[in-house]
C-alpha positions as CSV (number, residue, x, y, z in Angstrom):
1,M,43.7,-9.7,44.9
2,T,42.7,-9.5,48.6
3,G,39.4,-9.5,50.0
4,R,36.4,-10.0,48.0
5,P,36.5,-7.8,44.9
6,W,34.1,-5.4,43.5
7,F,33.5,-5.2,39.7
8,V,32.9,-1.3,38.4
9,A,32.2,-1.1,35.2
10,I,33.0,2.5,34.0
11,D,30.3,4.3,31.6
12,M,29.5,1.8,29.5
13,Q,27.1,4.2,27.9
14,R,25.6,4.9,24.1
15,V,27.4,8.5,24.4
16,F,30.8,5.9,23.9
17,G,29.6,3.2,22.2
18,D,27.6,4.8,19.4
19,P,30.0,4.8,16.4
20,S,28.3,8.1,15.5
21,S,29.1,10.0,18.8
22,A,31.7,12.5,18.7
23,W,33.0,10.5,22.2
24,C,32.7,7.0,20.4
25,A,35.4,4.9,22.0
26,P,36.4,2.7,18.6
27,R,37.2,-0.5,20.7
28,Y,33.8,-0.3,22.7
29,A,32.1,-3.5,21.5
30,A,35.2,-5.4,22.6
31,A,35.9,-4.1,25.7
32,A,31.8,-4.6,26.7
33,T,31.7,-8.0,25.4
34,N,34.5,-8.6,28.2
35,V,32.6,-6.3,30.8
36,V,29.5,-8.6,30.6
37,R,31.4,-11.7,31.0
38,L,32.7,-10.1,34.0
39,A,29.7,-8.5,35.3
40,S,27.8,-11.9,35.3
41,R,30.1,-13.4,37.2
42,F,30.5,-10.6,39.8
43,G,26.8,-10.9,39.8
44,D,25.3,-8.4,42.6
45,R,28.8,-7.2,43.5
46,A,29.2,-5.3,39.9
47,V,28.5,-1.8,39.8
48,F,27.8,0.1,36.9
49,T,28.8,4.4,36.4
50,R,27.5,6.7,34.1
51,F,28.8,10.1,33.1
52,V,26.1,12.7,32.8
53,A,25.8,16.5,32.4
54,P,25.3,18.9,35.0
55,A,21.9,20.8,34.8
56,E,24.1,23.9,35.3
57,P,28.2,23.5,34.5
58,T,30.3,25.8,36.7
59,G,34.0,26.5,36.8
60,A,36.1,24.7,34.0
61,W,32.9,22.8,33.3
62,V,31.6,25.9,31.3
63,P,34.3,26.1,28.7
64,Y,34.0,22.3,28.4
65,Y,30.5,22.4,27.4
66,E,31.1,24.9,25.2
67,D,33.3,22.5,23.4
68,F,30.2,20.1,23.5
69,P,27.1,21.9,23.3
70,W,25.7,18.8,22.4
71,A,26.1,16.9,25.5
72,L,24.3,19.1,27.5
73,Q,21.3,16.6,27.7
74,P,19.2,15.3,30.9
75,A,20.7,12.6,32.6
76,D,17.7,10.3,31.4
77,S,18.6,11.2,27.8
78,R,19.0,8.0,25.7
79,L,22.4,9.7,25.1
80,Y,23.6,8.9,28.5
81,E,21.8,5.2,29.0
82,L,24.0,2.1,29.6
83,T,24.0,0.5,26.1
84,D,21.9,-2.9,25.9
85,D,24.3,-5.6,26.5
86,I,25.6,-3.4,29.5
87,A,22.0,-2.8,30.9
88,A,20.9,-6.0,31.4
89,Q,23.5,-6.9,33.3
90,A,23.1,-3.5,35.5
91,Q,21.5,-4.2,38.9
92,T,23.5,-1.1,40.7
93,T,24.1,2.1,38.6
94,V,25.8,5.1,40.0
95,A,25.6,8.5,38.0
96,A,28.4,11.7,38.2
97,T,28.9,14.5,36.3
98,T,32.4,14.3,36.6
99,F,35.3,12.1,34.6
100,G,36.3,10.4,37.7
101,K,33.6,8.1,39.3
102,W,35.3,7.8,42.9
103,T,32.4,9.3,44.5
104,A,30.6,9.3,48.1
105,D,27.7,7.7,46.0
106,L,30.2,5.0,44.6
107,R,32.2,4.4,47.9
108,A,28.5,4.2,49.4
109,V,28.0,0.8,47.4
110,V,32.0,-0.9,47.7
111,G,33.2,0.9,51.1
112,E,35.7,3.0,51.4
113,Q,39.3,1.3,51.0
114,P,37.6,-2.1,48.9
115,T,39.1,-4.4,46.2
116,L,38.2,-3.6,43.0
117,V,38.0,-5.0,39.7
118,V,37.6,-1.8,37.2
119,A,36.9,-1.8,33.3
120,G,35.3,0.5,31.2
121,V,35.5,3.8,28.8
122,A,37.4,5.8,28.0
123,T,40.4,4.2,29.4
124,D,42.4,7.6,28.9
125,C,39.8,9.6,30.8
126,C,37.1,8.2,33.3
127,V,38.9,5.3,34.0
128,V,42.2,6.6,34.5
129,S,40.5,9.4,36.6
130,T,38.4,6.9,38.5
131,V,41.3,4.4,39.4
132,L,43.8,6.7,40.5
133,A,41.6,8.7,43.0
134,A,40.4,5.2,44.5
135,A,43.8,4.2,44.7
136,D,45.4,7.2,46.5
137,A,42.5,6.7,48.7
138,G,43.6,3.4,49.8
139,A,41.3,1.0,47.2
140,S,43.1,-2.1,45.7
141,I,42.7,-2.0,42.1
142,T,42.9,-4.4,39.2
143,V,42.4,-2.9,35.7
144,V,41.0,-5.2,33.4
145,T,42.7,-3.8,30.2
146,D,40.9,-5.8,27.6
147,A,37.9,-4.7,29.2
148,C,38.6,-1.1,28.5
149,A,38.5,1.2,25.4
150,G,40.2,4.3,25.0
151,S,39.6,7.5,22.7
152,T,42.1,5.7,20.4
153,D,44.3,2.7,20.6
154,D,47.2,4.8,21.4
155,N,45.6,7.0,24.2
156,H,44.2,3.6,25.8
157,Q,47.8,2.3,26.0
158,K,49.1,5.6,27.5
159,A,46.5,5.5,30.1
160,V,47.5,1.8,31.4
161,D,51.1,2.5,31.2
162,V,50.3,5.4,33.9
163,M,48.1,3.3,35.8
164,A,51.0,0.6,35.3
165,L,53.2,3.1,37.5
166,Y,50.9,2.8,40.2
167,G,51.7,-0.8,41.4
168,P,51.1,-2.6,43.9
169,L,48.2,-0.5,44.4
170,V,47.3,-1.0,40.9
171,T,47.8,-4.0,39.2
172,L,46.5,-4.9,35.1
173,A,45.0,-8.2,34.0
174,S,43.1,-9.7,31.0
175,T,39.6,-11.0,31.5
176,A,40.9,-14.4,31.2
177,E,43.3,-13.8,34.2
178,V,40.5,-12.2,36.2
179,L,38.0,-14.6,35.7
180,A,40.3,-17.8,36.4
181,N,41.3,-15.9,39.8
182,L,37.6,-15.7,40.5
183,A,37.3,-19.6,40.2
């Protein structure tokens, strides 16, 4: 990694961590354990994102929310809160109504072409959407594969494989490797 990195934890929320949720990432708990470890080392250079529903869906989001009407809840709904273990680490949080979190709000925190260490859920949706957009914009990214969880193990691996194709803009590492590089 070059430059002083930022840690970005994507969407570590109840809606993805609760086993009763239709959007639960089955390995959320394991990913969350590693996200907490990483966040504690990055301190004030850790940013947490939240997916939230728009007040009024437009465009292709209209049929999306027709499929998931239960998700049309206010941004402050318990559903969209960070899980307790993650919330205890979160000093800076950015919300977006899009899968990809490479938004003006996130860039305002981390800069236009930062070095990022990225983890979160779901690997095959919000993580890959954020990573590819940020890489395309010139960010240097390390994806912490064991601090991510997909909608299924197979979908997690497929997303990791896609992101690996973007080297050297995107590299893959384990939590242990990232922590060792920070020492």
